[in-house]
Backbone atoms as SQL, in Angstrom:
CREATE TABLE atoms (id INTEGER PRIMARY KEY, chain TEXT, resi INTEGER, resn TEXT, atom TEXT, x REAL, y REAL, z REAL);
INSERT INTO atoms VALUES
  (1, 'A', 1, 'MET', 'N', -0.259, 0.393, 16.364),
  (2, 'A', 1, 'MET', 'CA', 0.522, 0.474, 15.149),
  (3, 'A', 1, 'MET', 'C', -0.138, 1.501, 14.224),
  (4, 'A', 2, 'LYS', 'N', 0.658, 2.370, 13.645),
  (5, 'A', 2, 'LYS', 'CA', 0.144, 3.404, 12.757),
  (6, 'A', 2, 'LYS', 'C', -0.219, 2.804, 11.401),
  (7, 'A', 3, 'LEU', 'N', -1.143, 3.466, 10.730),
  (8, 'A', 3, 'LEU', 'CA', -1.607, 2.990, 9.427),
  (9, 'A', 3, 'LEU', 'C', -0.462, 2.872, 8.427),
  (10, 'A', 4, 'ALA', 'N', 0.450, 3.827, 8.418),
  (11, 'A', 4, 'ALA', 'CA', 1.584, 3.787, 7.497),
  (12, 'A', 4, 'ALA', 'C', 2.429, 2.538, 7.739),
  (13, 'A', 5, 'GLN', 'N', 2.592, 2.147, 8.990),
  (14, 'A', 5, 'GLN', 'CA', 3.356, 0.950, 9.317),
  (15, 'A', 5, 'GLN', 'C', 2.638, -0.304, 8.814),
  (16, 'A', 6, 'ILE', 'N', 1.333, -0.313, 8.929),
  (17, 'A', 6, 'ILE', 'CA', 0.551, -1.453, 8.454),
  (18, 'A', 6, 'ILE', 'C', 0.658, -1.572, 6.938),
  (19, 'A', 7, 'ILE', 'N', 0.524, -0.448, 6.228),
  (20, 'A', 7, 'ILE', 'CA', 0.633, -0.464, 4.766),
  (21, 'A', 7, 'ILE', 'C', 2.007, -0.941, 4.351),
  (22, 'A', 8, 'HIS', 'N', 3.047, -0.443, 5.012),
  (23, 'A', 8, 'HIS', 'CA', 4.424, -0.858, 4.694),
  (24, 'A', 8, 'HIS', 'C', 4.598, -2.364, 4.939),
  (25, 'A', 9, 'LYS', 'N', 4.049, -2.850, 6.032),
  (26, 'A', 9, 'LYS', 'CA', 4.157, -4.275, 6.358),
  (27, 'A', 9, 'LYS', 'C', 3.459, -5.133, 5.301),
  (28, 'A', 10, 'ILE', 'N', 2.279, -4.707, 4.880),
  (29, 'A', 10, 'ILE', 'CA', 1.557, -5.434, 3.831),
  (30, 'A', 10, 'ILE', 'C', 2.370, -5.454, 2.546),
  (31, 'A', 11, 'HIS', 'N', 2.962, -4.316, 2.201),
  (32, 'A', 11, 'HIS', 'CA', 3.805, -4.226, 1.009),
  (33, 'A', 11, 'HIS', 'C', 4.928, -5.274, 1.083),
  (34, 'A', 12, 'LYS', 'N', 5.599, -5.323, 2.211),
  (35, 'A', 12, 'LYS', 'CA', 6.705, -6.276, 2.388),
  (36, 'A', 12, 'LYS', 'C', 6.220, -7.727, 2.365),
  (37, 'A', 13, 'LEU', 'N', 5.055, -8.005, 2.930),
  (38, 'A', 13, 'LEU', 'CA', 4.509, -9.365, 2.904),
  (39, 'A', 13, 'LEU', 'C', 4.192, -9.812, 1.487),
  (40, 'A', 14, 'ILE', 'N', 3.653, -8.905, 0.693),
  (41, 'A', 14, 'ILE', 'CA', 3.355, -9.237, -0.702),
  (42, 'A', 14, 'ILE', 'C', 4.645, -9.490, -1.467),
  (43, 'A', 15, 'GLU', 'N', 5.674, -8.665, -1.223),
  (44, 'A', 15, 'GLU', 'CA', 6.970, -8.887, -1.870),
  (45, 'A', 15, 'GLU', 'C', 7.519, -10.264, -1.505),
  (46, 'A', 16, 'ALA', 'N', 7.432, -10.628, -0.255),
  (47, 'A', 16, 'ALA', 'CA', 7.946, -11.923, 0.191),
  (48, 'A', 16, 'ALA', 'C', 7.166, -13.064, -0.459),
  (49, 'A', 17, 'LYS', 'N', 5.867, -12.911, -0.539),
  (50, 'A', 17, 'LYS', 'CA', 5.018, -13.944, -1.135),
  (51, 'A', 17, 'LYS', 'C', 5.348, -14.141, -2.615),
  (52, 'A', 18, 'GLU', 'N', 5.591, -13.045, -3.308),
  (53, 'A', 18, 'GLU', 'CA', 5.864, -13.111, -4.740),
  (54, 'A', 18, 'GLU', 'C', 7.349, -13.262, -5.055),
  (55, 'A', 19, 'ILE', 'N', 8.182, -13.222, -4.039),
  (56, 'A', 19, 'ILE', 'CA', 9.636, -13.361, -4.156),
  (57, 'A', 19, 'ILE', 'C', 10.213, -12.375, -5.176),
  (58, 'A', 20, 'LYS', 'N', 9.805, -11.114, -5.042),
  (59, 'A', 20, 'LYS', 'CA', 10.369, -10.057, -5.877),
  (60, 'A', 20, 'LYS', 'C', 10.069, -8.719, -5.241),
  (61, 'A', 21, 'ASN', 'N', 10.865, -7.736, -5.603),
  (62, 'A', 21, 'ASN', 'CA', 10.618, -6.379, -5.118),
  (63, 'A', 21, 'ASN', 'C', 9.479, -5.764, -5.914),
  (64, 'A', 22, 'ILE', 'N', 8.655, -5.012, -5.244),
  (65, 'A', 22, 'ILE', 'CA', 7.540, -4.332, -5.880),
  (66, 'A', 22, 'ILE', 'C', 7.733, -2.842, -5.620),
  (67, 'A', 23, 'THR', 'N', 7.742, -2.065, -6.684),
  (68, 'A', 23, 'THR', 'CA', 7.927, -0.623, -6.514),
  (69, 'A', 23, 'THR', 'C', 6.647, -0.002, -5.958),
  (70, 'A', 24, 'LYS', 'N', 6.808, 1.187, -5.444),
  (71, 'A', 24, 'LYS', 'CA', 5.639, 1.921, -4.966),
  (72, 'A', 24, 'LYS', 'C', 4.658, 2.152, -6.106),
  (73, 'A', 25, 'ARG', 'N', 5.185, 2.405, -7.290),
  (74, 'A', 25, 'ARG', 'CA', 4.339, 2.613, -8.468),
  (75, 'A', 25, 'ARG', 'C', 3.527, 1.356, -8.777),
  (76, 'A', 26, 'GLU', 'N', 4.168, 0.196, -8.733),
  (77, 'A', 26, 'GLU', 'CA', 3.465, -1.066, -8.997),
  (78, 'A', 26, 'GLU', 'C', 2.393, -1.337, -7.943),
  (79, 'A', 27, 'MET', 'N', 2.720, -1.092, -6.681),
  (80, 'A', 27, 'MET', 'CA', 1.749, -1.337, -5.619),
  (81, 'A', 27, 'MET', 'C', 0.562, -0.394, -5.762),
  (82, 'A', 28, 'ALA', 'N', 0.825, 0.861, -6.074),
  (83, 'A', 28, 'ALA', 'CA', -0.261, 1.822, -6.272),
  (84, 'A', 28, 'ALA', 'C', -1.157, 1.380, -7.422),
  (85, 'A', 29, 'ALA', 'N', -0.559, 0.908, -8.502),
  (86, 'A', 29, 'ALA', 'CA', -1.351, 0.442, -9.644),
  (87, 'A', 29, 'ALA', 'C', -2.229, -0.742, -9.250),
  (88, 'A', 30, 'ARG', 'N', -1.702, -1.649, -8.451),
  (89, 'A', 30, 'ARG', 'CA', -2.482, -2.802, -7.982),
  (90, 'A', 30, 'ARG', 'C', -3.679, -2.368, -7.149),
  (91, 'A', 31, 'LEU', 'N', -3.495, -1.276, -6.399),
  (92, 'A', 31, 'LEU', 'CA', -4.562, -0.775, -5.539),
  (93, 'A', 31, 'LEU', 'C', -5.518, 0.163, -6.270),
  (94, 'A', 32, 'GLY', 'N', -5.134, 0.537, -7.484),
  (95, 'A', 32, 'GLY', 'CA', -5.989, 1.427, -8.252),
  (96, 'A', 32, 'GLY', 'C', -5.924, 2.875, -7.782),
  (97, 'A', 33, 'ILE', 'N', -4.770, 3.259, -7.241),
  (98, 'A', 33, 'ILE', 'CA', -4.566, 4.628, -6.769),
  (99, 'A', 33, 'ILE', 'C', -3.303, 5.174, -7.411),
  (100, 'A', 34, 'SER', 'N', -3.095, 6.478, -7.279),
  (101, 'A', 34, 'SER', 'CA', -1.887, 7.073, -7.843),
  (102, 'A', 34, 'SER', 'C', -0.673, 6.750, -6.971),
  (103, 'A', 35, 'GLU', 'N', 0.484, 6.801, -7.586),
  (104, 'A', 35, 'GLU', 'CA', 1.721, 6.588, -6.837),
  (105, 'A', 35, 'GLU', 'C', 1.864, 7.664, -5.762),
  (106, 'A', 36, 'ARG', 'N', 1.489, 8.881, -6.089),
  (107, 'A', 36, 'ARG', 'CA', 1.582, 9.986, -5.133),
  (108, 'A', 36, 'ARG', 'C', 0.724, 9.717, -3.895),
  (109, 'A', 37, 'THR', 'N', -0.498, 9.215, -4.107),
  (110, 'A', 37, 'THR', 'CA', -1.376, 8.902, -2.985),
  (111, 'A', 37, 'THR', 'C', -0.750, 7.826, -2.112),
  (112, 'A', 38, 'TYR', 'N', -0.208, 6.788, -2.733),
  (113, 'A', 38, 'TYR', 'CA', 0.418, 5.698, -1.975),
  (114, 'A', 38, 'TYR', 'C', 1.579, 6.228, -1.132),
  (115, 'A', 39, 'ILE', 'N', 2.399, 7.065, -1.737),
  (116, 'A', 39, 'ILE', 'CA', 3.541, 7.641, -1.007),
  (117, 'A', 39, 'ILE', 'C', 3.053, 8.521, 0.142),
  (118, 'A', 40, 'GLU', 'N', 1.983, 9.284, -0.099),
  (119, 'A', 40, 'GLU', 'CA', 1.427, 10.120, 0.971),
  (120, 'A', 40, 'GLU', 'C', 0.924, 9.266, 2.134),
  (121, 'A', 41, 'TRP', 'N', 0.350, 8.114, 1.842),
  (122, 'A', 41, 'TRP', 'CA', -0.083, 7.205, 2.909),
  (123, 'A', 41, 'TRP', 'C', 1.114, 6.773, 3.735),
  (124, 'A', 42, 'LEU', 'N', 2.200, 6.398, 3.054),
  (125, 'A', 42, 'LEU', 'CA', 3.394, 5.925, 3.757),
  (126, 'A', 42, 'LEU', 'C', 4.044, 7.030, 4.582),
  (127, 'A', 43, 'ARG', 'N', 3.980, 8.249, 4.101),
  (128, 'A', 43, 'ARG', 'CA', 4.566, 9.390, 4.819),
  (129, 'A', 43, 'ARG', 'C', 3.626, 9.964, 5.869),
  (130, 'A', 44, 'GLU', 'N', 2.410, 9.452, 5.915),
  (131, 'A', 44, 'GLU', 'CA', 1.376, 9.913, 6.841),
  (132, 'A', 44, 'GLU', 'C', 0.970, 11.361, 6.592),
  (133, 'A', 45, 'THR', 'N', 1.081, 11.826, 5.339),
  (134, 'A', 45, 'THR', 'CA', 0.595, 13.163, 4.998),
  (135, 'A', 45, 'THR', 'C', -0.845, 13.093, 4.505),
  (136, 'A', 46, 'ASN', 'N', -1.324, 11.893, 4.266),
  (137, 'A', 46, 'ASN', 'CA', -2.687, 11.664, 3.823),
  (138, 'A', 46, 'ASN', 'C', -3.094, 10.282, 4.327),
  (139, 'A', 47, 'GLU', 'N', -4.381, 10.086, 4.575),
  (140, 'A', 47, 'GLU', 'CA', -4.856, 8.783, 5.012),
  (141, 'A', 47, 'GLU', 'C', -5.941, 8.290, 4.074),
  (142, 'A', 48, 'PRO', 'N', -5.990, 6.991, 3.870),
  (143, 'A', 48, 'PRO', 'CA', -7.021, 6.452, 2.977),
  (144, 'A', 48, 'PRO', 'C', -8.414, 6.601, 3.581),
  (145, 'A', 49, 'ILE', 'N', -9.386, 6.743, 2.695),
  (146, 'A', 49, 'ILE', 'CA', -10.763, 6.721, 3.152),
  (147, 'A', 49, 'ILE', 'C', -11.171, 5.267, 3.327),
  (148, 'A', 50, 'LEU', 'N', -12.335, 5.015, 3.853),
  (149, 'A', 50, 'LEU', 'CA', -12.763, 3.659, 4.186),
  (150, 'A', 50, 'LEU', 'C', -12.637, 2.684, 3.018),
  (151, 'A', 51, 'ARG', 'N', -12.997, 3.088, 1.815),
  (152, 'A', 51, 'ARG', 'CA', -12.949, 2.202, 0.655),
  (153, 'A', 51, 'ARG', 'C', -11.534, 1.707, 0.379),
  (154, 'A', 52, 'GLU', 'N', -10.550, 2.566, 0.551),
  (155, 'A', 52, 'GLU', 'CA', -9.188, 2.236, 0.179),
  (156, 'A', 52, 'GLU', 'C', -8.547, 1.159, 1.050),
  (157, 'A', 53, 'PRO', 'N', -8.728, 1.146, 2.372),
  (158, 'A', 53, 'PRO', 'CA', -8.175, 0.033, 3.147),
  (159, 'A', 53, 'PRO', 'C', -8.776, -1.316, 2.715),
  (160, 'A', 54, 'CYS', 'N', -10.023, -1.278, 2.278),
  (161, 'A', 54, 'CYS', 'CA', -10.638, -2.515, 1.790),
  (162, 'A', 54, 'CYS', 'C', -9.918, -3.011, 0.548),
  (163, 'A', 55, 'LEU', 'N', -9.462, -2.084, -0.309),
  (164, 'A', 55, 'LEU', 'CA', -8.701, -2.472, -1.495),
  (165, 'A', 55, 'LEU', 'C', -7.385, -3.130, -1.102),
  (166, 'A', 56, 'ILE', 'N', -6.738, -2.584, -0.079),
  (167, 'A', 56, 'ILE', 'CA', -5.467, -3.158, 0.377),
  (168, 'A', 56, 'ILE', 'C', -5.684, -4.593, 0.835),
  (169, 'A', 57, 'CYS', 'N', -6.696, -4.829, 1.618),
  (170, 'A', 57, 'CYS', 'CA', -6.981, -6.175, 2.115),
  (171, 'A', 57, 'CYS', 'C', -7.325, -7.119, 0.970),
  (172, 'A', 58, 'TYR', 'N', -8.068, -6.619, 0.002),
  (173, 'A', 58, 'TYR', 'CA', -8.493, -7.445, -1.125),
  (174, 'A', 58, 'TYR', 'C', -7.316, -7.861, -1.977),
  (175, 'A', 59, 'HIS', 'N', -6.363, -6.958, -2.182),
  (176, 'A', 59, 'HIS', 'CA', -5.244, -7.220, -3.094),
  (177, 'A', 59, 'HIS', 'C', -4.055, -7.885, -2.416),
  (178, 'A', 60, 'SER', 'N', -4.084, -8.056, -1.123),
  (179, 'A', 60, 'SER', 'CA', -2.913, -8.640, -0.455),
  (180, 'A', 60, 'SER', 'C', -3.024, -10.121, -0.282);
């Protein structure tokens, strides 16, 4: 499974848990990154460094 697919899946799991839609901007803010960086991760034009996947796990 590609990293972008994993990030997207985590996003959807958090939405389901909170029973609301979460924008890319909101998710990026939760992770402490820019919206542009988050979108680049999803588009696979950029990949997170080691610290950033840890943030995803911590916030999910």
